[in-house]
C-alpha positions, 0 to 999 in steps of 0.5 A: 466164196466159202470160208471155214470158221475154225474155233480155238480155245486158249487157256492161260495157266499163268496166275500172275500175268495176262497173255496177249495173242499176236497170231494164230496159225493153222496147218492141215496135213493134206498129203496122202503120204503123211507129210506134214503141212505148213502153218499159215495165218487165217484171214483177219476178221476185218477182211472177212467182215469186209467180204461179208458186207460186200456179198450181203446184197447177193444172198438169196434172201436179199436178192429176192427182196430187192427183186420184189421191191423193183417190181413194186417200183415198176408197178408204182411208176405205171399208176398214172396210166393204170386202171382202178384195179391195178392201182388197188393191186399195187397198193396191196403189193407195196403196202402189205405184201412187201412188208410182210414178205420181209418180216417172214424172211428175216435178214440175219446178216447184221446178227452174223456180222456182230457175232463175227466181231465178237468172236473173230480173231484179229491181229490188228493192234486195236483188236488184240485178244487178251487172255486173263490170268488163269483164264481162257478165251474162245475165238475163231480163225478163218480160212478159205475152203476151196483149197481143201475141196479136193482132199483125199478125205472127201473122196469115195475111198475115205467114205468106207472106213469101218470104225469098230465099236468099243466091244470089238476093240482088242485088249492091250495084249490080244490082237483083234481077229475080226475080218472086215466083210467090205471090199475096203480093208480096215485096221481095227481100232487100237486099245485105248491105252494112250492118248495117241490111240484116241481118234481116227486111225489116219494111217489106215485111212491113208492106206485105204485111199492109196490102195483103192483110190489110186488109178494108173496115170496112163490106164483107164482103171477107176476108183471104186464108186461111192455109190456102192456104199462099201459093197463089192461090185460084180467085176471088182474082187476084194483084194486079200492084201491091200498093202501088197496090192499097193506095193505092187502098183508102186513097183510097176512101170506106170505111176499111180495117182489118186482119183479125186473129185471136188466136194464143196465143204457144205456137202462133206460127210461126217467121216470127212469132217472127222478126218479133217479135224484129225489132220488139222493143227493150230498154233498161237503166238503171243506174250505174257503181259508184265504188270508194272507198278503204278498202272493207269486206271480210271475209276470215274468219268464225270461229264455234263449230263441231262436228266436221262443220263446223256452227255450234254452238248454246248456251243463252246465247241468242246465237251469237257469231262473230269477224270478220276483214277490212278496213274492218269499221267500215263494216259495220252487220250481217251477214245470213244468206241461204239459199245455194240460194234468195236470194229466201227471206225467212227470214233472220237479222241480227246486229249487228257491233261493232268495238272500235277496230281496223277489221280485227277485229270480232264479230258476234252472232246471236240464237239465236231467229232462227238456230235457226229457220232451216231450210236447211243452208247460208247465205251471209253478206251484209254490210250497210253503214251506208248500207244497201248489201248485198253478198255477203261470200264466206262461207258457214256450215252449220247442224245441223238436228237437234233442239236443246233449250233448256229442259225442264220439269219437271226432276224425275221422281217416279213416286209423285207422280202417275200420269203426268208430261208433260215439255215441251221447248222449242227448235228443230227439235223436230218432227224428234224420232222417239224420246225416250230416258233414260239413267242418268247421261249418254249413252254410245254403247254404253249401253242406255237405261233408258226410251224414249218416243214424243213426244206428238202435236202437236209443233212446231218450237219445242215438243214433249213426252213423257209418263212413266207411273208404271206403268212398272215399270223407272221405279218400281224405278229411282226407288226405288233411286236417288233423286236420280240424273240421267237424260239426255234423248237424241233420236233424229232422224226419217229419220236415224241422228243422236242428239242429247243434251239436258238431264237430269231428276232421278230422285226417289221421294217415298216413299223420301225421308227428311225433313231433320233440320233441318226440324222440326214441333212438336208432332208430335201434336195432341189436342183435348178433348171438344167439343160437336157442331157447335161449333168448338174453339179452334185449336191451333198447330204451329210449322215451323222451317227450320234449313237454310241454304237456303229451304224451297220448294214448301210445301203442306199438306192434312188426310188420313184418314177424318175429314179433314172434321172438322178445318180448317187454315191457315198463315202459311208461304205457299209458302216459308220462308226459311233459318233461318226459321219459320212457324205452322200452325193447326188447328181441330176441329169434331165432327159426332157424339159419338164419337172422330175422327182424321186427319193434317195432311200437309206437303210441301216441297222443301229442298236440292233434295229433296222431303220429307213430314212429318205431324202426328197429329190426334185429338179427341172429340165429345159431345152438343150442350148438354153443358158444355165 
């Protein structure tokens, strides 16, 4: 759909007050008889922007590029069954032709959208246009072009208007005597005596089209062809009195109508554009802004910054900044908006708190909001308690490198399972190219102990990487340095940036030594001979935790070749409090007349160390029916 962009300029002659524009409307006097047109609002720039975005993929350039990419995809899919020549051709097509084609035929849709955002008019509360004192603004309103494509000014009759040069203009007292030679009568331009005489004579233009563009409603009479370029045809004598001709037509029995044909806006002639400009009227509405005393103003915004001037994030969940200015008690929130695109709906609000002194305040942004912003620079807008939003003349910059807020689990143990997946949470995690682990802490000149690719499926807020217990360097280091911290470091995609993150604890269950303050009594259980198929009375084992901290992650299992002959239960749950104890119960049920053995293995974590202890289990079975 074609949309006309109508440029307006507004000058504020008031040197005391600014002027806030609320509405801009357009009227076009389309009636050939000269009736005034109604005023109507143009399309809001937000609507036009949305329409432009929706139609972006259907532009000739994007359609051809997408088609070329589809051809490349089909060629790539056929590689497994293709010959060497086809494979080479596919590589040249995808690796050379497509990038070069897109570079030669540049996509300017983003530039056009940015221009639309900069100069387009909107009546939305958040994007009002304000004219400064004694200043001016230029903006554009948008109207659909289709409703004007059959206007009288684009018809062939309007194309033959003759505009006499300045040398032939009559003086104020002497009428023009030049007689037009074309079959289309024209009025001589009036003298440039008043402002009303400037521009195209619309009355003469309408008269021409009423006379030579009209046809009888029930006849086969036709309007003059534009192909004649203003020259008389053999069968069409030029009327000597166009006005009389028209009057005669109007007084006849059959009514006359204008012969019209639709002409797309892009094909309008310069004459049609000139007439359309003369037919158009614009009106703007708004209000002068009355300044009040003690207006709010921000003179400085201090946030924690890194060496590059980017706002520093922390794991407290908030970003706090100090605000200095005047009338800060009238500001309810500060809003971050994309510095390049004010229509971007991804914003972050932070409430402003003032403690008595209205010249000092503090603003607090939630990390969940600021962390998800994905542009490098954001302007600060102050939102008053009455809901008015104004630019605060402050801009902050954000670091878009990965920032990790949580890692789980926090212990790396190669003896625990064959692979360990560590889940990362935070912001911009989809930009991680590599995950590296450093002994102790990261150093610029230190070589990493381990390096891994992130697992597939990473998002901006969650990613993961997997350690393999089969990694010899990992197993060796865990056996030698159980308890050492390994710092996680991110390498960033398409960047030389290196971002340190949290640490994980290196631990080897095989090398851990049970704490002397956690004991099991007894360390072995022997069951008397028992008839097959009958359970033996349970035997008890007591676990005592003499540590000053709780014993956590408690678990137990029966292991060994005869594990299914013994059963166990406990009163420990998953944790035993400091200086506490619990009881483990074991039963024996032989399945044959022979000796049985197994072990009761217990694992737990105490003082940050995962440990294991075992109780030996033995018993004998005897034939069924034998006295116990």
